[in-house]
C-alpha positions in Angstrom: 65.9 -58.6 -56.6 65.3 -56.9 -53.4 61.8 -55.4 -52.9 61.9 -51.8 -51.9 60.3 -51.0 -48.6 58.0 -48.2 -48.0 59.2 -44.8 -46.7 56.7 -43.4 -44.3 55.2 -40.4 -45.9 55.4 -36.9 -44.4 52.1 -35.2 -44.1 50.8 -32.0 -42.6 47.7 -31.2 -40.6 44.9 -29.7 -42.8 44.5 -26.0 -42.3 41.3 -24.3 -43.5 42.1 -21.1 -45.3 40.8 -19.1 -48.3 42.9 -17.5 -51.0 42.8 -13.8 -51.1 42.5 -13.8 -54.9 41.9 -16.3 -57.6 44.7 -18.5 -58.8 46.1 -17.6 -62.2 45.7 -21.1 -63.5 43.5 -22.9 -66.1 40.3 -24.6 -64.9 38.8 -27.9 -65.8 36.0 -30.1 -64.5 37.0 -33.1 -62.4 34.2 -35.4 -61.5 31.7 -32.7 -62.2 33.5 -30.1 -60.1 35.7 -27.2 -61.3 39.4 -27.2 -60.3 42.4 -25.0 -61.1 45.2 -27.2 -62.2 48.9 -27.0 -62.7 51.3 -29.6 -64.2 54.6 -29.9 -62.2 57.7 -28.9 -64.2 61.3 -30.0 -63.5 62.9 -27.9 -60.8 59.6 -27.0 -59.1 59.5 -27.1 -55.3 56.8 -26.7 -52.8 58.2 -23.3 -51.8 58.6 -22.0 -55.3 55.0 -23.0 -56.1 53.4 -21.4 -53.1 55.3 -18.2 -53.8 54.1 -18.4 -57.4 50.5 -19.1 -56.5 50.3 -16.7 -53.6 49.1 -19.4 -51.2 50.4 -21.1 -48.0 52.1 -24.5 -47.9 49.2 -25.8 -45.8 46.7 -24.8 -48.5 48.7 -26.5 -51.2 49.1 -29.7 -49.2 45.4 -29.7 -48.1 44.4 -29.9 -51.8 47.3 -32.1 -52.8 48.4 -34.3 -49.9 51.1 -36.1 -51.9 52.9 -32.7 -52.3 53.9 -33.0 -48.7 56.2 -35.8 -49.7 57.4 -35.2 -53.2 56.8 -33.3 -56.4 57.3 -35.3 -59.5 57.6 -33.8 -63.0 54.3 -34.4 -64.8 52.1 -34.7 -61.8 49.1 -32.4 -61.7 48.1 -30.3 -58.8 44.4 -29.5 -58.2 42.8 -26.6 -56.3 39.0 -26.4 -55.9 37.7 -23.3 -57.5 35.1 -22.8 -54.7 38.0 -22.5 -52.2 40.5 -20.5 -54.2 38.5 -18.2 -56.5 37.7 -14.5 -55.9 34.0 -15.0 -56.8 34.4 -14.0 -60.4 33.3 -16.4 -63.2 36.0 -18.8 -64.5 36.4 -20.3 -67.9 36.3 -24.0 -67.8 38.1 -25.9 -70.4 36.2 -28.4 -72.5 36.3 -31.9 -70.9 38.5 -33.9 -73.1 39.2 -36.6 -70.5 38.8 -40.1 -71.9 37.2 -42.9 -70.0 39.3 -45.8 -69.1 39.5 -48.4 -71.9 37.3 -51.4 -71.5 39.3 -54.6 -71.0 37.8 -58.0 -70.4 38.6 -59.2 -66.9 40.2 -55.9 -65.9 38.8 -53.2 -63.5 40.4 -49.9 -62.5 41.1 -49.2 -58.8 42.0 -45.8 -57.5 44.1 -46.1 -54.4 42.6 -44.6 -51.3 44.1 -43.4 -48.0 45.7 -46.2 -46.0 45.5 -48.8 -48.7 48.4 -51.2 -49.4 49.1 -53.6 -52.2 48.4 -56.4 -49.7 45.0 -55.0 -48.8 44.0 -54.3 -52.4 44.9 -57.9 -53.4 42.7 -59.2 -50.6 39.8 -56.8 -51.6 39.8 -58.3 -55.1 40.9 -61.8 -54.1 43.9 -61.8 -56.4 47.5 -62.5 -55.8 49.8 -59.5 -55.4 52.1 -60.7 -58.2 49.1 -60.6 -60.6 48.6 -57.0 -59.8 52.3 -56.2 -60.2 52.3 -58.0 -63.6 49.8 -55.4 -64.8 51.2 -52.5 -62.8 55.0 -52.8 -62.6 55.4 -49.8 -60.4 53.2 -51.4 -57.8 56.1 -53.7 -56.9 57.6 -50.7 -55.1 54.3 -49.7 -53.4 51.0 -48.0 -54.2 50.4 -44.3 -53.7 47.2 -42.6 -52.7 45.4 -41.4 -55.9 47.2 -43.7 -58.3 45.1 -46.0 -60.6 45.8 -49.8 -60.7 44.6 -52.3 -63.3 43.2 -55.3 -61.4 42.6 -58.7 -63.0 39.3 -60.1 -61.8 37.0 -62.9 -62.9 33.9 -62.1 -65.0 31.5 -62.8 -62.1 33.4 -60.4 -59.8 33.8 -57.5 -62.3 30.6 -55.7 -61.4 31.3 -55.7 -57.7 34.9 -54.7 -58.3 33.9 -51.8 -60.5 31.7 -50.5 -57.6 34.5 -50.8 -55.1 37.0 -49.1 -57.5 34.8 -46.1 -58.0 34.7 -45.0 -54.3 38.0 -43.2 -54.0 37.9 -39.5 -53.7 40.9 -39.0 -56.0 41.5 -38.1 -59.6 44.5 -38.2 -62.0 46.8 -39.5 -59.3 46.2 -36.6 -56.9 43.9 -36.3 -53.9 41.3 -33.7 -54.5 40.1 -31.3 -51.8 38.8 -32.8 -48.6 40.8 -36.0 -49.0 42.5 -36.9 -45.7 46.2 -36.7 -45.2 48.7 -38.4 -42.9 48.8 -41.6 -45.0 51.8 -43.9 -45.2 52.8 -43.8 -48.9 55.4 -45.6 -51.0 58.2 -43.7 -52.7 60.1 -45.2 -55.5 62.8 -42.6 -56.2 64.9 -39.9 -54.7 62.8 -37.3 -52.8 63.4 -33.7 -51.9 61.8 -33.0 -48.6 60.0 -29.8 -47.7 63.2 -27.7 -47.1 65.9 -28.7 -49.6 68.7 -29.8 -49.8 68.4 -32.8 -47.6 67.2 -35.8 -49.6 65.8 -39.2 -48.5 65.1 -42.1 -50.7 65.2 -45.8 -51.3 67.2 -46.3 -54.4 66.9 -49.9 -55.4 64.3 -49.6 -58.2 64.4 -51.6 -61.4 64.0 -50.8 -65.1 60.2 -51.0 -64.9 60.3 -47.3 -63.7 61.1 -45.3 -66.8 60.5 -41.8 -65.6 63.1 -41.4 -62.8 65.1 -38.8 -64.7 62.1 -36.4 -64.4 61.9 -36.4 -60.6 62.6 -33.1 -59.0 65.6 -34.1 -57.0 68.2 -31.8 -58.6 67.9 -29.0 -56.0 70.6 -30.4 -53.7 74.2 -30.2 -54.6 76.4 -33.0 -53.4 79.6 -32.0 -51.6 82.9 -33.0 -53.1 83.6 -35.3 -50.1 81.9 -38.7 -49.5 78.1 -38.3 -49.7 76.6 -38.6 -46.3 73.8 -41.2 -45.9 71.7 -42.9 -43.2 70.2 -46.3 -43.7 67.2 -47.0 -41.4 66.5 -50.7 -40.8 63.5 -51.1 -38.4 60.5 -53.4 -38.1 57.8 -51.0 -39.2 55.6 -54.0 -40.0 54.0 -52.2 -43.0 52.6 -55.4 -44.5 50.6 -56.1 -41.4 46.9 -55.1 -41.4 47.3 -54.1 -37.7 50.9 -53.2 -36.8 51.6 -53.7 -33.2 52.4 -51.1 -30.6 56.2 -51.5 -31.0 55.9 -50.9 -34.7 54.0 -47.7 -34.1 56.8 -46.6 -31.7 59.4 -47.2 -34.4 57.2 -45.2 -36.8 57.2 -42.3 -34.3 61.0 -42.5 -34.0 61.3 -42.3 -37.8 59.0 -39.3 -38.0 61.2 -37.5 -35.4 64.3 -38.4 -37.4 62.8 -36.8 -40.5 61.9 -33.7 -38.6 65.5 -33.4 -37.6 66.5 -33.7 -41.2 64.1 -30.9 -42.2 65.3 -28.8 -39.3 68.9 -29.1 -40.5 68.2 -28.7 -44.2 69.3 -25.1 -44.7 72.8 -25.9 -45.9 74.1 -26.6 -49.4 75.3 -30.1 -48.8 73.3 -33.3 -49.2 72.2 -36.1 -47.0 70.3 -39.2 -48.1 68.1 -41.3 -45.8 67.3 -44.8 -47.1 64.6 -46.6 -45.1 63.6 -50.3 -45.0 61.1 -52.4 -43.2 62.9 -55.4 -41.7 59.5 -56.9 -40.8 61.2 -58.2 -37.6 62.7 -61.1 -39.7 66.3 -62.1 -39.8 66.1 -63.6 -43.3 64.6 -60.3 -44.5 67.5 -58.4 -42.9 70.0 -60.7 -44.7 68.2 -60.1 -48.0 68.3 -56.4 -47.6 72.0 -56.4 -46.8 72.7 -57.1 -50.5 71.7 -53.5 -51.1 74.7 -51.2 -51.3 72.6 -48.3 -50.1 72.7 -50.0 -46.8 76.2 -51.5 -46.7 77.7 -48.3 -48.2 75.8 -45.9 -45.8 77.7 -43.6 -43.5 75.6 -45.0 -40.6 73.0 -47.7 -40.2 70.3 -47.3 -37.6 69.8 -51.0 -36.6 66.9 -53.0 -35.3 67.0 -54.3 -31.7 67.2 -58.1 -32.2 70.7 -59.4 -31.5 71.0 -61.8 -34.4 70.0 -59.1 -36.8 72.6 -56.8 -35.3 75.2 -59.5 -35.8 74.2 -60.0 -39.4 74.5 -56.3 -40.1 78.0 -56.4 -38.4 79.1 -59.2 -40.7 77.9 -57.4 -43.8 79.8 -54.2 -43.2 83.0 -55.7 -41.8 86.1 -53.9 -43.2 84.2 -50.7 -44.1 83.8 -47.4 -42.3 80.0 -47.8 -42.0 79.0 -47.3 -38.4 76.2 -49.3 -36.8 74.0 -47.2 -34.5 72.4 -49.3 -31.8 69.6 -47.2 -30.4 67.1 -49.9 -29.2 69.0 -52.8 -27.7 70.3 -51.6 -24.3 72.0 -54.9 -23.3 73.7 -55.9 -26.6 77.5 -56.1 -26.1 78.8 -56.1 -29.7 80.2 -52.6 -29.1 82.7 -54.2 -26.8 84.3 -56.2 -29.6 83.4 -54.5 -32.8 84.9 -51.1 -33.8 81.9 -50.3 -36.0 79.3 -50.4 -33.3 78.1 -47.2 -31.6 75.9 -47.9 -28.5 73.8 -44.8 -27.9 72.4 -46.0 -24.6 74.8 -45.8 -21.7 75.5 -49.4 -20.6 74.1 -50.5 -17.2 77.6 -50.9 -15.7 78.6 -47.4 -16.7 75.3 -45.9 -15.6 75.6 -47.6 -12.2 79.1 -46.3 -11.8 78.0 -42.7 -12.7 75.0 -43.0 -10.3 77.5 -43.9 -7.6 79.6 -40.9 -8.5 76.6 -38.7 -8.2 75.7 -40.1 -4.8 79.3 -39.5 -3.6 79.2 -35.9 -4.8 75.6 -35.0 -3.7 75.4 -37.0 -0.5 79.0 -37.5 0.7 78.1 -37.9 4.4 74.8 -39.7 4.1 74.4 -43.3 5.4 72.8 -45.5 2.7 69.5 -47.2 3.7 68.1 -49.9 1.4 64.3 -50.0 1.5 63.2 -53.6 0.7 59.7 -55.0 0.6 60.1 -58.6 1.9 57.4 -59.9 -0.5 57.6 -57.1 -3.1 59.0 -56.9 -6.6 62.5 -55.7 -5.7 63.4 -55.4 -9.4 66.5 -53.3 -8.8 68.5 -56.0 -7.2 71.4 -55.6 -9.7 71.9 -52.0 -8.9 71.5 -52.6 -5.1 74.2 -55.4 -5.3 76.5 -53.0 -7.2 75.9 -50.1 -4.8 76.4 -52.3 -1.7 79.7 -53.6 -3.1 80.9 -50.0 -3.7 80.0 -48.9 -0.2 81.6 -52.0 1.3 84.8 -51.2 -0.6 84.8 -47.9 1.2 84.2 -49.5 4.6 80.6 -48.6 4.8 77.8 -51.2 5.4 74.4 -50.0 4.1 71.5 -50.4 6.5 68.7 -52.6 5.1 65.3 -51.6 6.2 62.9 -54.5 5.5 59.1 -54.2 5.6 56.2 -56.4 4.5 53.5 -54.8 2.4 53.4 -51.0 3.0 56.2 -49.2 4.8 55.3 -47.2 7.9 57.0 -43.9 8.8 58.0 -45.1 12.3 60.4 -47.6 10.8 62.2 -44.8 9.0 62.1 -42.5 12.1 63.6 -45.2 14.3 66.9 -44.8 12.5 69.4 -43.3 15.1 68.8 -39.6 15.5 72.4 -38.8 16.4 73.0 -36.1 13.8 73.4 -38.7 11.0 71.8 -38.2 7.6 70.3 -41.0 5.6 70.0 -41.6 1.9 66.9 -43.8 1.3 67.4 -46.1 -1.7 64.5 -48.4 -2.6 65.0 -51.9 -4.1 62.3 -51.3 -6.7 61.6 -48.7 -9.4 58.0 -49.7 -10.1 55.0 -47.4 -9.4 53.3 -50.1 -7.4 56.2 -50.4 -5.0 56.7 -46.7 -5.0 53.2 -46.2 -3.6 54.0 -48.6 -0.8 56.8 -46.6 0.7 56.5 -43.0 -0.5 53.9 -41.8 2.0 56.0 -43.1 4.9 59.0 -41.3 3.5 57.1 -38.1 3.2 55.8 -38.3 6.7 59.3 -39.0 8.1 60.7 -36.1 6.1 57.9 -33.7 7.3 58.6 -34.8 10.9 62.2 -33.7 10.6 61.7 -30.7 8.4 63.5 -28.4 10.9 66.6 -30.6 10.8 66.3 -32.7 7.6 67.6 -36.2 8.1 66.4 -38.1 5.0 66.9 -37.9 1.2 65.5 -40.2 -1.4 67.4 -41.6 -4.4 65.7 -43.4 -7.2 65.5 -44.7 -10.8 64.8 -43.9 -14.4 61.4 -45.5 -14.1 60.3 -42.6 -12.0 60.6 -40.1 -14.8 57.4 -41.7 -16.3 55.4 -40.9 -13.1 52.5 -38.5 -13.5 49.8 -36.8 -11.4 50.0 -37.7 -7.7 53.2 -39.8 -8.0 55.0 -37.0 -9.8 53.9 -34.5 -7.2 55.2 -36.7 -4.4 58.6 -36.8 -6.1 58.7 -33.0 -5.9 57.3 -33.0 -2.3 60.2 -35.2 -1.1 62.9 -33.5 -3.2 63.8 -36.9 -4.8 67.0 -37.4 -6.9 66.8 -39.8 -9.9 69.4 -41.2 -12.3 68.4 -41.8 -15.9 69.7 -42.0 -19.4 67.0 -39.6 -20.6 64.7 -36.9 -19.6 62.7 -34.1 -21.2 60.7 -31.4 -19.7 57.2 -31.6 -21.1 56.7 -27.8 -20.6 60.0 -26.5 -21.9 60.2 -24.3 -25.0 62.1 -26.9 -27.0 59.6 -29.6 -26.2 56.6 -27.5 -27.0 58.2 -26.3 -30.3 58.9 -29.9 -31.3 55.4 -31.0 -30.3 53.9 -28.3 -32.5 56.1 -29.1 -35.4 55.3 -32.8 -35.2 51.5 -31.9 -35.2 52.0 -29.6 -38.2 53.9 -32.2 -40.2 51.9 -35.3 -39.4 48.4 -34.0 -38.4 48.5 -35.9 -35.2 50.2 -35.9 -31.8 53.3 -38.0 -31.1 52.7 -41.1 -28.9 52.9 -40.3 -25.2 55.7 -42.6 -24.1 58.8 -42.4 -21.8 61.3 -42.2 -23.3 59.4 -40.4 -26.1 60.3 -42.2 -29.3 59.6 -39.2 -31.6 61.8 -37.0 -29.5 64.4 -39.8 -29.4 64.4 -39.9 -33.2 64.8 -36.1 -33.4 67.7 -36.2 -31.0 69.4 -39.1 -32.8 68.8 -37.4 -36.2 70.3 -34.1 -35.1 73.3 -35.8 -33.5 74.0 -38.0 -36.6 73.5 -35.3 -39.2 75.6 -32.7 -37.4 78.4 -35.2 -37.0 78.3 -36.4 -40.6 78.4 -32.9 -41.9 81.3 -32.0 -39.7 83.3 -35.0 -40.7 82.8 -35.2 -44.5 80.2 -38.0 -44.4 82.0 -40.3 -42.0 80.7 -40.6 -38.4 83.3 -39.7 -35.9 82.5 -40.8 -32.3 85.2 -38.5 -31.0 83.2 -35.5 -32.1 81.9 -33.0 -29.6 79.2 -33.8 -27.0 75.6 -33.3 -28.3 72.8 -32.2 -25.9 69.3 -32.9 -27.2 65.8 -32.3 -26.0 65.7 -35.7 -24.3 69.1 -37.3 -24.5 72.7 -36.3 -24.5 75.5 -38.0 -26.3 79.2 -38.2 -25.5 80.9 -41.3 -26.9 83.8 -43.2 -25.3 85.7 -46.2 -26.7 85.3 -49.4 -24.8 88.7 -50.3 -23.3 92.0 -49.4 -24.9 91.7 -51.6 -28.0 91.1 -50.2 -31.5 89.0 -53.4 -32.0 86.2 -52.2 -29.7 83.4 -49.8 -30.5 82.0 -46.9 -28.6 79.2 -46.2 -26.1 77.4 -43.2 -24.8 79.2 -42.1 -21.6 76.7 -39.7 -20.2 73.6 -39.9 -17.9 71.4 -37.4 -16.2 71.0 -36.8 -12.5 67.5 -35.3 -12.0 66.5 -33.4 -8.9 62.8 -32.9 -8.4 62.5 -29.7 -6.4 59.6 -28.6 -4.1 59.0 -25.7 -6.6 57.9 -28.3 -9.2 61.0 -27.9 -11.3 63.4 -30.6 -12.4 67.1 -29.7 -12.3 69.0 -31.7 -14.9 72.7 -32.4 -14.2 75.0 -34.4 -16.5 77.5 -37.0 -15.3 
């Protein structure tokens, strides 16, 4: 049986606030401290409860972090009296809580923030399957605040008891002051913050006997095919220290969930099933026996080519589309009608860059800047560009230098009224620093009669500080698959929403993975809703915060897939603005 993989939990930043009046709830002592408490009933939602209690969502989540992710019938919510009372005395119920039964060779462990089944098994030096045997639900993950029965040897019992008593949780719910932003494991359908969009892994076994009570009945499925997204990415959740790439995938997923919440104000339903591939082909093949994956509307696939091929084989003959977000060079979209390549292929991007040059610089003479002993990592594009110019009867000038370029080499180009488009053979920051000052000096010298323009690469969109200022100073033009303005209203709104949901900032990366997840999520969800749960690549163009999507079929054959047929041309103006044109 397939093991369910963890869904990354949604959490919100803690906001300190005091209730204006006492909660109208009973009170009992928990670990010697008085708490208001409420038992979740079927149909309760976060929003119905905060309206009932007269508190904010942030206050509810601060005291009950798990509520940021799901409300389950029978769960108990706790609110510290000292934070939510109006100062009047409260009546504390008699403490009828029973102590845990004493079992030889068994200790009780309350799961703390950040703990995993793997980590707990190592803490007590027992096999994970031994823990699962005593706690069947643990097979599907452990949740902050839950209690596990741990088999330990007699000599380890005392030490284990000490370790198990350290968690700041009670009755399966984190009490006040417990931290949030913890990855949790979800074992049933989940209604996110703003219904009706749902997300869930669904492959749980008979060991879970309370799934009927989960509050997932708010959403109403449409009469057409239920829309669903299966996310298969290497989150590396079983690793004690997930690598940088795994963290980038996590940010992408968080952005995707924010898109789902943003679009959750309609009466239809969308399910998101999420699995950790662990970067392993055999794991992917195992997961593909799950019909929640093979029957999904779309699959967001990992970047490894053999895994992409395995997914293609598994959904052959269906209408499930495979969304390739992360492997730029994979070519399965050219031969498989189910593949959707969201990255504009290099050949298409080069062609569009050449179209932009022809429109923006129709009379400029191309000048290739090449460092004789430099990196020259854009040889593929330079070869393409040279061939295109040669086909038009134009031979680009090659300006070769060794080390750093000097302005006199640029200024020596014939001053006969001609204009020149400078195109470096490298996109790296190191090489940029070796020619940019000479370019600026030459441009300044001909300011009254501008002779030179600079055309460059996607890599330059990641430049910051002095390098970014120089792009504006020379009025550079760049082609790229992506770009987002860090200071725009949309970017700032997204950044603030991300911080509210997860209690932390998104990883600073170009392209930004959280924003990419948000753009992909918006594009997919809107498309699926408009097309009755089936992804239609012929749908309207979508413009996101960072990326735009307009799909074209590869060639004329129905046996080929689709690719994103759009890039940006970015113009860095001296006024420190960036004009974004689409091609």
